[in-house]
C-alpha positions in Angstrom: 0.0 -0.2 0.0 2.1 2.9 -1.2 -0.3 5.3 0.2 0.6 3.7 3.9 4.0 3.0 3.6 4.1 7.1 2.9 1.9 8.0 5.7 4.3 6.1 8.2 7.1 7.5 7.2 5.7 11.2 7.2 4.8 10.6 10.7 8.4 9.2 11.7 9.8 12.2 10.1 6.9 15.0 11.4 8.1 14.1 15.2 11.6 14.4 14.6 10.3 17.7 12.6 8.8 18.8 15.6 11.5 18.5 17.8 13.9 20.9 15.7 11.2 23.3 15.8 10.7 22.9 19.3 14.6 23.6 19.7 14.3 26.9 18.4 10.9 27.4 20.4 12.6 27.1 23.5 15.1 29.9 22.7 15.6 33.4 21.1 13.7 33.2 18.1 15.5 35.5 15.4 12.9 36.7 12.6 13.9 37.7 9.2 11.0 38.6 6.3 10.6 37.1 2.9 8.2 40.0 2.3 5.9 42.5 3.6 3.9 40.9 6.7 5.6 37.4 5.5 7.9 36.3 8.6 10.6 33.2 8.6 12.6 31.8 11.2 15.6 29.5 11.6 12.7 26.7 12.6 11.0 27.3 9.1 14.4 26.3 7.1 15.8 23.9 9.4 12.5 21.5 9.7 12.1 22.1 5.5 15.8 20.8 5.2 15.3 18.0 7.3 12.7 17.0 5.7 14.2 17.7 2.1 16.7 15.6 3.4 15.2 12.8 4.7 12.1 12.0 2.5 14.9 11.3 -0.7 16.8 8.7 1.7 13.2 6.1 1.6 11.5 7.6 -1.6 13.9 9.0 -3.9 11.4 8.8 -7.0 9.1 10.8 -5.4 8.6 14.9 -5.6 9.0 17.2 -2.7 7.5 20.7 -3.2 8.5 22.5 0.3 7.1 26.5 1.4 10.7 27.3 1.8 12.8 26.1 -1.0 9.8 26.4 -3.6 10.8 27.6 -7.2 7.7 27.7 -9.9 10.2 26.6 -12.6 10.1 23.3 -11.0 6.3 22.7 -11.1 6.3 21.0 -14.8 8.6 18.1 -13.5 6.8 17.3 -10.4 3.6 17.0 -12.7 5.4 13.9 -13.8 5.8 12.2 -10.5 3.2 10.2 -9.1 3.6 10.9 -5.4 4.9 14.7 -4.4 5.3 15.6 -0.8 3.7 19.2 0.0 5.5 20.7 2.9 5.0 23.4 5.4 7.8 23.5 7.6 6.4 25.9 10.0 2.2 26.8 9.3 1.6 29.8 11.5 5.2 31.5 11.7 3.1 34.6 13.5 1.8 32.3 16.3 5.5 30.8 16.6 7.2 33.9 17.1 4.1 34.8 19.5 5.1 31.9 21.6 1.2 31.0 21.9 1.7 27.0 20.7 -0.6 27.8 17.3 1.6 26.6 14.9 2.3 23.1 13.0 4.4 21.4 10.7 2.3 20.2 8.1 3.3 17.6 5.4 0.7 16.2 2.5 0.9 14.1 0.1 -0.5 14.0 -3.2 -1.4 11.2 -5.6 -1.4 12.4 -9.4 -2.5 16.2 -8.3 -5.0 14.6 -5.3 -4.4 14.8 -1.7 -4.1 11.4 -0.4 -2.5 11.6 2.6 -1.5 14.0 5.6 -0.3 14.8 8.7 -0.4 18.1 11.3 1.7 18.2 14.3 0.5 20.3 16.7 3.9 19.9 18.7 3.6 22.8 21.3 0.2 20.5 22.5 0.9 17.1 21.9 -1.3 16.8 19.1 -0.9 15.0 16.1 -3.5 14.6 13.3 -3.6 12.6 10.4 -5.1 10.5 8.2 -5.2 8.7 4.6 -7.6 8.3 1.8 -9.5 4.9 2.4 -7.9 4.2 5.7 -9.4 7.4 8.5 -8.2 9.9 10.1 -6.9 10.0 13.7 -6.2 12.8 16.4 -3.1 11.9 18.7 -3.5 13.8 22.3 0.0 13.1 24.1 -0.1 9.7 22.6 -3.8 8.8 23.2 -5.2 8.2 19.7 -8.5 8.4 18.7 -10.4 8.1 15.1 -12.0 11.5 13.9 -15.3 11.9 12.5 -16.5 15.0 11.2 -20.2 16.0 12.6 -22.8 14.2 10.4 -25.6 16.8 11.7 -25.8 20.1 12.1 -28.1 23.0 14.1 -28.1 26.0 11.5 -29.0 28.2 14.6 -26.4 27.2 16.7 -23.0 27.2 14.3 -19.6 27.1 15.4 -17.2 28.8 12.8 -13.0 28.6 13.6 -11.7 31.4 12.5 -7.6 33.1 12.3 -6.0 34.9 15.4 -4.0 37.0 12.9 -5.7 37.3 9.5 -9.5 38.4 10.4 -10.8 39.7 6.8 -14.1 41.4 6.8 -16.1 39.2 4.8 -15.7 36.4 7.7 -17.5 39.1 9.9 -20.3 39.7 7.5 -20.7 35.8 7.4 -20.8 35.6 10.8 -23.3 38.3 11.0 -25.5 37.2 8.1 -25.8 33.8 9.4 -26.4 34.9 13.2 -23.2 32.5 14.1 -23.0 32.5 18.0 -19.6 30.3 18.1 -16.1 31.2 17.1 -13.3 28.9 17.8 -10.1 31.1 17.5 -7.0 29.6 16.3 -3.7 30.4 14.2 -2.6 28.8 11.3 -4.9 27.2 8.3 -3.8 23.6 9.4 -4.9 23.8 12.6 -8.4 25.5 11.5 -9.1 22.8 9.6 -8.1 19.8 12.1 -10.4 21.8 14.6 -13.2 21.2 11.8 -12.0 17.2 11.2 -12.2 16.8 15.0 -16.1 18.3 15.1 -14.9 21.0 17.4 -16.0 23.4 14.8 -18.6 23.2 11.8 -16.9 25.2 9.5 -14.1 27.2 8.0 -14.2 29.9 5.6 -11.0 31.6 4.2 -11.6 34.1 1.4 -8.3 34.9 0.7 -6.5 34.5 -2.4 -3.4 34.5 -0.3 -3.0 30.9 0.8 -0.8 28.3 -1.1 -1.0 24.9 -1.9 1.4 23.9 1.1 -1.3 25.6 3.3 -4.2 22.8 2.2 -2.7 19.7 1.2 -1.8 18.0 4.2 -5.3 19.4 6.1 -7.4 18.7 3.1 -6.0 15.0 3.0 -7.0 14.7 6.6 -10.3 16.7 6.5 -12.1 14.1 3.7 -9.9 11.0 5.2 -12.7 12.4 8.4 -15.4 12.6 6.0 -15.2 16.0 5.6 -15.1 18.0 2.6 -12.9 21.0 1.1 -13.3 23.1 -1.7 -12.7 26.7 -2.6 -15.5 29.1 -1.4 -17.5 28.6 -4.7 -17.3 24.4 -4.0 -14.9 24.0 -7.1 -12.3 21.5 -6.4 -9.0 22.6 -5.2 -6.6 21.5 -7.6 -2.1 21.3 -6.7 0.6 21.3 -8.8 -0.4 24.7 -10.8 1.0 27.4 -12.8 0.5 29.4 -10.0 1.0 28.1 -6.5 -1.8 30.3 -4.8 -5.1 29.1 -4.1 -6.9 32.1 -5.3 -10.5 31.4 -4.2 -9.9 30.2 -0.9 -11.2 27.2 1.0 -14.2 26.1 2.4 -14.1 22.9 4.7 -16.8 21.2 6.9 -19.0 18.4 6.9 -21.0 17.7 3.7 -24.2 18.8 5.1 -22.5 22.3 6.1 -20.6 22.7 3.1 -23.8 22.3 1.1 -25.6 24.6 3.4 -22.9 27.5 3.4 -22.4 27.2 -0.1 -26.7 28.0 -0.5 -26.3 30.8 2.0 -23.5 32.5 2.1 -22.7 33.2 -1.6 -25.8 35.1 -2.5 -25.3 36.7 0.3 -21.8 38.1 -0.8 -23.1 39.1 -4.2 
């Protein structure tokens, strides 16, 4: 089972990667900037270098797309690979810098351009979320493992949305108001917000920004779908990977199937 073998290896690597990141977290964090409001730390770089070095040792035929070494010119060759590992070495760098625990190492695996396995390690809390196509999704809470299933039913009058701590688009506030959403689960990291949906602690995540990239969505999408959820762009269209442009320009909508349908039917008309 090639998917499961890759996920097993990813779980071994992501635990070592977490230790590398925490080594920097427990020390003074030096911050540089790749662009405006786009910080990077030595932890980002060290985790990326570790994963890019270790993955080919076992799977030399696979491709790797990592945030910190990404070159758009590499994408055509990656499309020729059956399996591509899509990595965010540190999702939630701002939260890492703020020392609030809301950050994660994320490893996603695509097969023929489709997310089929993923792992998200929120190491500051000892939480590891992982899953794969046809084999389910799981949450390891400091070693205690339980299977993840999204909610099968929902109450439209008592929805919980998961929202960002450091990025809060005005359209999200509009959705909260228009749908009279009473509950908000606030956390950093795109991957952690989608994991919150997979665990059933929130009903949905709506991310309208076009600034997110493929490494933000790959691993958590695989986990959410393994838990029975649905993840598309905000218009209900399939998220694509290994594109000519790495941006997910139409954002994300992550939810259970019923909530996903409800949001599409009730939110898009209100935003026109």
